[in-house]
C-alpha positions, 0 to 999 in steps of 0.5 A: 268309462261312462256310467249309466243309471239303471234304477233309482230308489232301490228297496231294502237300503237305508237312505237312498240307493241306485243301481248303475252300470259301467260297461258290463259291470253293475254297482249299487251306489248307496248314500246316507246322511251322516250319523251325527246330524252334520247333514253331510253325506256318506256314499259307498259303491258296491259290486252288484248283480243286474238285479241290484243285489250286492255281491261284495260289501267291500266298497270300490268307491266313495267314502264319508263326505262324498256325494253320489255324484262324486262317488260315481266320478270315482267309479268311472276311474275304477279298474276291477282286478 
């Protein structure tokens, strides 16, 4: 399912965060640079409201060493329960 970027540079997050929409569902895609100055990304995707408020801090996609684009690819295959 296609992912639509709703808003980039969400306030209140470390690193960068974007609000995306997949069908009728919204998600925050949050990315930081790894804590040990390796320069490698860590990106997690969280369920959210249409306003960008995270509704569950259990990530549904992403992990260490994954870029924002890779996490969004994972989100395309996500099937909510």
